C-alpha positions in Angstrom: -108.6 26.5 -211.5 -109.7 23.4 -209.7 -113.5 22.7 -209.8 -113.7 23.0 -206.0 -112.2 26.5 -206.0 -114.5 27.5 -208.9 -117.5 26.2 -207.0 -116.4 28.1 -203.8 -115.9 31.2 -205.8 -119.3 31.0 -207.4 -120.9 30.5 -204.0 -119.2 33.6 -202.6 -120.1 35.7 -205.6 -123.8 34.6 -205.4 -124.0 35.2 -201.7 -122.5 38.6 -202.0 -124.5 39.4 -205.2 -121.3 40.3 -207.0 -119.5 39.1 -210.1 -116.8 36.4 -209.9 -114.4 39.0 -211.4 -115.1 41.4 -208.6 -114.5 38.7 -206.0 -111.2 37.7 -207.7 -110.1 41.4 -207.9 -110.7 41.8 -204.2 -108.8 38.6 -203.4 -105.9 39.8 -205.5 -105.9 43.2 -203.9 -105.6 41.5 -200.5 -102.9 39.2 -201.6 -100.8 42.0 -203.1 -101.3 44.2 -200.1 -99.9 41.5 -197.8 -96.8 41.2 -199.9 -95.9 44.8 -200.6 -92.8 46.1 -198.9 -93.3 48.4 -196.0 -93.2 52.1 -196.7 -90.2 52.5 -194.5 -88.2 50.2 -196.8 -89.2 52.4 -199.8 -88.0 55.6 -198.3 -84.9 54.4 -196.4 -81.9 56.5 -197.4 -84.1 59.1 -199.3 -82.0 62.0 -197.9 -78.6 60.4 -198.1 -77.4 62.7 -200.9 -78.6 66.0 -199.2 -76.1 68.2 -197.5 -78.3 68.9 -194.5 -77.6 68.3 -190.9 -80.5 66.3 -189.6 -80.6 67.9 -186.2 -80.3 71.4 -187.6 -83.2 70.7 -189.9 -85.3 69.3 -187.0 -84.5 72.3 -184.9 -85.5 74.7 -187.7 -88.8 72.9 -188.2 -89.6 72.8 -184.5 -88.8 76.5 -184.1 -91.7 77.2 -186.5 -94.2 75.8 -183.9 
């Protein structure tokens, strides 16, 4: 890590009264969250192998309201 980044990190940690490790963990959490695929991508095609008519299933659920 370049000295300039380390100095900035130390200043942030001191200002927030937190450890450098905690600041780094938060930074990584933010970085990872920005790059995770959207939930819709993860579930796309989830029901493709089911033998269920989508409209019939929807009507059945709505009839329960």
